C-alpha positions as CSV (number, residue, x, y, z in Angstrom):
1,X,-9.5,-31.0,-0.7
2,X,-10.9,-33.1,-3.5
3,X,-12.0,-31.9,-7.0
4,X,-15.6,-32.5,-5.9
5,X,-17.6,-34.3,-3.1
6,X,-20.9,-34.8,-5.1
7,X,-20.6,-32.9,-8.3
8,X,-19.2,-29.5,-9.4
9,X,-22.6,-28.3,-10.5
10,X,-24.3,-29.2,-7.2
11,X,-21.6,-27.6,-5.1
12,X,-21.5,-24.5,-7.2
13,X,-25.3,-24.1,-6.9
14,X,-25.1,-24.7,-3.1
15,X,-22.8,-21.7,-2.7
16,X,-24.9,-19.4,-4.9
17,X,-28.3,-20.5,-3.4
18,X,-27.6,-21.8,0.1
19,X,-24.2,-22.6,1.7
20,X,-21.0,-24.2,0.7
21,X,-18.3,-25.4,3.1
22,X,-14.6,-25.4,2.0
23,X,-11.6,-26.9,3.8
24,X,-8.9,-24.4,2.8
25,X,-6.4,-25.4,5.4
26,X,-3.7,-25.7,2.7
27,X,-3.4,-21.9,2.7
28,X,-0.5,-20.5,4.6
29,X,-0.9,-18.5,7.8
30,X,1.8,-16.1,8.9
31,X,1.8,-13.8,12.0
32,X,3.8,-10.5,11.8
33,X,4.2,-8.7,15.1
34,X,6.3,-6.0,16.7
35,X,6.8,-2.2,16.9
36,X,8.1,-2.2,13.3
37,X,5.6,-4.7,11.8
38,X,3.8,-1.9,10.0
39,X,7.0,-0.6,8.5
40,X,7.9,-4.1,7.3
41,X,4.6,-4.7,5.7
42,X,4.5,-1.3,4.0
43,X,7.9,-2.0,2.5
44,X,6.9,-5.3,0.9
45,X,3.2,-4.8,0.2
46,X,1.7,-2.5,-2.4
47,X,-1.2,-1.3,-0.3
48,X,-1.0,1.3,2.5
49,X,-1.2,-1.0,5.5
50,X,-1.4,2.0,7.8
51,X,-4.9,2.5,6.6
52,X,-6.0,-0.9,7.7
53,X,-7.7,-0.5,11.1
54,X,-7.6,-3.0,13.9
55,X,-10.2,-5.7,13.2
56,X,-10.0,-5.0,9.4
57,X,-8.3,-6.6,6.4
58,X,-7.2,-5.7,2.9
59,X,-6.4,-7.6,-0.3
60,X,-2.9,-6.8,-1.4
61,X,0.2,-8.0,-3.3
62,X,3.9,-8.7,-2.9
63,X,6.0,-7.5,-5.8
64,X,9.6,-8.1,-6.9
65,X,11.9,-5.3,-8.0
66,X,10.6,-5.6,-11.6
67,X,7.0,-5.1,-10.5
68,X,6.1,-8.8,-11.0
69,X,3.6,-10.3,-8.6
70,X,5.3,-12.6,-6.1
71,X,1.9,-13.4,-4.5
72,X,-1.5,-12.0,-3.8
73,X,-2.7,-12.3,-0.2
74,X,-5.0,-11.1,2.6
75,X,-3.6,-9.0,5.4
76,X,-5.7,-8.9,8.6
77,X,-4.8,-6.5,11.4
78,X,-5.7,-8.5,14.6
79,X,-4.0,-6.2,17.1
80,X,-2.3,-2.8,17.4
81,X,1.1,-4.4,16.3
82,X,-0.1,-7.8,15.1
83,X,-1.1,-8.9,11.6
84,X,-2.3,-12.2,10.2
85,X,-1.2,-12.8,6.6
86,X,-3.0,-15.5,4.5
87,X,-0.8,-16.6,1.6
88,X,-1.2,-19.1,-1.2
89,X,-0.1,-22.6,-0.3
90,X,2.4,-23.0,-3.2
91,X,4.1,-19.7,-2.3
92,X,4.1,-20.2,1.5
93,X,7.9,-20.8,1.8
94,X,8.7,-18.1,-0.8
95,X,6.5,-15.5,0.9
96,X,7.9,-16.2,4.4
97,X,11.5,-16.0,3.1
98,X,10.6,-12.7,1.2
99,X,9.1,-11.2,4.4
100,X,12.2,-12.3,6.4
101,X,14.6,-10.9,3.8
102,X,12.9,-7.5,4.0
103,X,12.2,-7.4,7.7
104,X,12.5,-3.9,9.2
105,X,13.7,-3.2,12.8
106,X,11.9,-4.9,15.6
107,X,9.6,-7.3,13.7
108,X,8.9,-10.9,14.3
109,X,7.6,-13.1,11.4
110,X,6.2,-16.5,12.3
111,X,4.8,-19.2,10.1
112,X,1.9,-20.6,12.2
113,X,0.4,-22.8,9.4
114,X,1.2,-26.1,11.2
115,X,-1.6,-27.1,13.6
116,X,-4.1,-24.6,12.3
117,X,-7.0,-24.9,9.9
118,X,-9.2,-22.6,7.8
119,X,-12.8,-23.4,7.0
120,X,-14.6,-21.1,4.4
121,X,-18.4,-20.9,4.8
122,X,-19.8,-19.3,1.7
123,X,-23.3,-18.5,0.5
124,X,-26.5,-16.6,1.4
125,X,-27.2,-18.7,4.5
126,X,-23.6,-18.4,5.9
127,X,-24.4,-15.6,8.3
128,X,-27.6,-17.2,9.6
129,X,-26.0,-20.6,10.2
130,X,-22.8,-19.3,11.8
131,X,-24.8,-16.9,14.0
132,X,-26.7,-19.9,15.3
133,X,-23.6,-22.0,15.9
134,X,-20.9,-19.6,17.2
135,X,-20.8,-17.3,20.1
136,X,-19.2,-14.7,17.9
137,X,-20.0,-11.4,16.2
138,X,-21.2,-12.8,12.8
139,X,-24.2,-11.0,11.3
140,X,-22.8,-7.6,12.4
141,X,-19.4,-8.4,10.9
142,X,-18.7,-6.1,7.9
143,X,-17.0,-7.0,4.6
144,X,-13.3,-7.4,5.3
145,X,-13.8,-7.4,9.1
146,X,-12.2,-9.9,11.4
147,X,-13.2,-10.8,15.0
148,X,-12.3,-13.3,17.7
149,X,-14.2,-16.5,18.4
150,X,-13.9,-16.3,22.2
151,X,-15.3,-19.7,22.9
152,X,-12.4,-21.4,21.0
153,X,-9.5,-19.6,22.6
154,X,-7.3,-16.6,21.8
155,X,-6.1,-18.1,18.5
156,X,-9.5,-18.5,16.9
157,X,-11.1,-15.8,14.7
158,X,-13.7,-15.3,12.0
159,X,-13.4,-13.0,9.0
160,X,-15.9,-11.9,6.3
161,X,-13.9,-12.0,3.1
162,X,-14.2,-14.9,0.6
163,X,-13.2,-16.0,-2.9
164,X,-16.4,-17.1,-4.5
165,X,-18.4,-13.9,-5.4
166,X,-21.0,-14.8,-2.7
167,X,-21.2,-13.6,0.8
168,X,-19.2,-15.7,3.3
169,X,-16.8,-16.2,6.2
170,X,-13.5,-17.8,7.0
171,X,-12.9,-19.5,10.3
172,X,-9.3,-19.6,11.5
173,X,-9.0,-22.2,14.2
174,X,-6.6,-24.7,15.8
175,X,-6.8,-28.1,14.2
176,X,-8.6,-29.7,17.1
177,X,-11.6,-27.4,16.5
178,X,-11.7,-27.9,12.7
179,X,-13.2,-31.4,12.5
180,X,-15.9,-30.7,15.1
181,X,-16.8,-27.4,13.3
182,X,-16.9,-29.1,9.9
183,X,-19.3,-31.8,11.1
184,X,-21.4,-29.4,13.1
185,X,-21.8,-26.9,10.2
186,X,-22.8,-29.7,7.7
187,X,-25.1,-31.5,10.2
188,X,-26.9,-28.2,11.0
189,X,-27.1,-26.8,7.4
190,X,-27.5,-29.9,5.1
191,X,-31.3,-29.8,5.5
192,X,-31.1,-26.2,4.1
193,X,-29.2,-27.3,1.0
194,X,-25.6,-27.0,2.2
195,X,-22.8,-29.0,0.6
196,X,-19.1,-29.5,1.2
197,X,-17.3,-28.0,-1.8
198,X,-14.1,-29.1,-3.7
199,X,-11.6,-27.5,-6.0
200,X,-13.7,-27.9,-9.1
201,X,-16.5,-25.6,-7.9
202,X,-14.0,-23.3,-6.3
203,X,-12.7,-22.7,-9.8
204,X,-16.1,-22.2,-11.5
205,X,-17.2,-19.9,-8.7
206,X,-14.2,-17.6,-8.9
207,X,-14.2,-17.4,-12.7
208,X,-17.9,-16.6,-12.7
209,X,-17.1,-13.8,-10.3
210,X,-14.0,-12.6,-12.3
211,X,-11.5,-13.5,-9.5
212,X,-7.9,-14.2,-10.5
213,X,-5.9,-17.2,-9.4
214,X,-2.3,-16.8,-8.7
215,X,-0.1,-19.0,-10.9
216,X,-2.9,-19.2,-13.5
217,X,-4.0,-15.6,-14.2
218,X,-1.0,-13.8,-12.7
219,X,2.6,-14.5,-11.7
220,X,6.1,-12.9,-11.3
221,X,6.0,-12.1,-15.0
222,X,2.8,-10.1,-14.5
223,X,2.5,-6.6,-13.0
224,X,-0.6,-5.2,-11.2
225,X,-1.2,-2.8,-14.1
226,X,-1.4,-5.7,-16.6
227,X,-3.5,-7.8,-14.3
228,X,-5.9,-4.9,-13.6
229,X,-5.4,-5.1,-9.9
230,X,-3.6,-1.7,-9.7
231,X,-6.5,-0.5,-7.5
232,X,-4.5,-2.3,-4.7
233,X,-1.5,-0.1,-5.2
234,X,-0.9,2.9,-3.1
235,X,1.4,5.0,-5.4
236,X,1.2,7.7,-2.8
237,X,3.5,5.7,-0.6
238,X,7.0,7.1,-0.9
239,X,8.5,3.6,-1.3
240,X,7.7,-0.1,-1.6
241,X,9.4,-2.9,-3.5
242,X,8.5,-2.7,-7.2
243,X,7.3,0.9,-7.1
244,X,9.9,2.3,-9.5
245,X,9.0,-0.4,-12.1
246,X,5.3,0.5,-11.9
247,X,6.1,4.2,-12.3
248,X,8.0,3.4,-15.4
249,X,5.3,1.1,-16.8
250,X,2.6,3.7,-16.1
251,X,4.7,6.2,-18.1
252,X,5.5,3.9,-21.0
253,X,2.2,1.9,-21.1
254,X,1.5,-1.8,-20.9
255,X,1.6,-4.2,-23.9
256,X,-1.1,-6.5,-22.6
257,X,-4.1,-6.2,-20.2
258,X,-6.3,-8.6,-18.3
259,X,-9.9,-9.0,-19.6
260,X,-13.0,-11.2,-19.1
261,X,-15.0,-12.4,-22.0
262,X,-18.2,-14.5,-22.6
263,X,-19.2,-16.8,-25.5
264,X,-22.8,-16.9,-26.7
265,X,-22.3,-20.6,-27.3
266,X,-19.5,-23.1,-27.9
267,X,-16.9,-24.8,-25.8
268,X,-15.3,-23.8,-22.5
269,X,-12.2,-21.7,-23.1
270,X,-9.1,-23.6,-22.1
271,X,-5.9,-22.2,-20.6
272,X,-3.4,-21.3,-23.3
273,X,-5.9,-21.0,-26.2
274,X,-5.3,-18.2,-28.7
275,X,-7.5,-15.1,-28.9
276,X,-7.5,-13.4,-32.3
277,X,-9.2,-10.6,-34.2
278,X,-10.2,-10.6,-37.8
279,X,-7.8,-9.0,-40.3
280,X,-9.0,-5.9,-42.2
281,X,-7.9,-7.6,-45.5
282,X,-10.3,-10.5,-44.9
283,X,-7.5,-13.0,-44.4
284,X,-8.7,-16.5,-43.3
285,X,-6.6,-16.5,-40.2
286,X,-7.0,-13.7,-37.7
287,X,-4.2,-11.9,-35.9
288,X,-3.3,-13.2,-32.5
289,X,-3.9,-10.6,-29.8
290,X,-3.9,-12.6,-26.6
291,X,-4.2,-15.8,-24.7
292,X,-6.7,-17.4,-22.4
293,X,-5.6,-18.0,-18.8
294,X,-8.9,-19.3,-17.2
295,X,-12.3,-20.5,-18.5
296,X,-15.4,-22.3,-17.3
297,X,-19.1,-22.8,-18.0
298,X,-21.1,-20.5,-15.8
299,X,-24.0,-22.3,-14.2
300,X,-25.5,-18.9,-13.2
301,X,-25.3,-17.3,-16.6
302,X,-25.6,-20.5,-18.6
303,X,-22.8,-19.6,-21.0
304,X,-19.0,-20.1,-21.3
305,X,-16.9,-17.5,-19.6
306,X,-13.1,-16.9,-19.9
307,X,-10.4,-14.6,-18.8
308,X,-7.0,-13.8,-20.2
309,X,-4.6,-11.1,-21.6
310,X,-5.0,-9.2,-24.8
311,X,-3.4,-6.1,-26.5
312,X,-4.7,-2.9,-24.9
313,X,-6.5,-1.9,-28.1
314,X,-8.6,-5.1,-27.8
315,X,-9.6,-4.6,-24.2
316,X,-12.5,-2.3,-24.6
317,X,-16.0,-3.6,-23.6
318,X,-17.8,-4.9,-26.6
319,X,-14.7,-6.0,-28.5
320,X,-15.3,-9.1,-30.6
321,X,-12.6,-11.7,-30.4
322,X,-12.2,-15.2,-31.9
323,X,-11.3,-18.1,-29.6
324,X,-9.2,-20.8,-31.3
325,X,-10.1,-24.3,-30.1
326,X,-7.8,-27.1,-31.2
């Protein structure tokens, strides 16, 4: 996956206005099956996986014992006792080892990444184009639904999730179908304004939508409460890895919290840049209250946007911060 095929701006606008096609085959794919698969997943994941119906999915997290985020991932329930887990490519080995280490009872965990591809089709025309090309339930697929693509064999399926802030779908297919689908989708939809999309626009799209990137906006030193993804956590579950640490942090409070911010003008916020507030005594240098983790120029809003962590007192909407550049 290159940084861009034509230009980041063109590809960004294609996703927002027409259709963008991503090759995200670098993502890891893991199948978890067996009578105790649900028990295994509920032990290692923060969400209540028992609430995920067949043909449905959820965004969830793996935590360590200290409440730190090992990875964020999508869990699809593709059968009564069968789950497809999509993990970040850099964490693929770690995640599989983590699942194996905490496997419960009769559970089989298989890394099926080799020989399989994922194509993400994102944008307002995605449903229309795929409905025309695939003999599959597309337009009627709900958000976070998954369904088989019967014409491509039992291992092929389509989901309506996405990581751009626009409507879109993911095609999970064996490698031998991927190149044909890539060419077919682009040939059919290029006259409508479609573009292949690289990593550059992937980043501008996800920051514009306020979506966190693992390894940049959260990691094992970050908890769901700090990253503001605690909505994924089912504290009603009696036990899961990291639960005790989160209970303690809820009681004691967090020392930093994730925020998004915008600039009326100026440069793109860079990772690691300081965020400060003015001192009450009028000092020339402000007091550091946080750090930028991601930033971009938003083509849609036509202004710089950023995300990062600040002290909780500085996380209220309308708070004025100063970004330190160089």
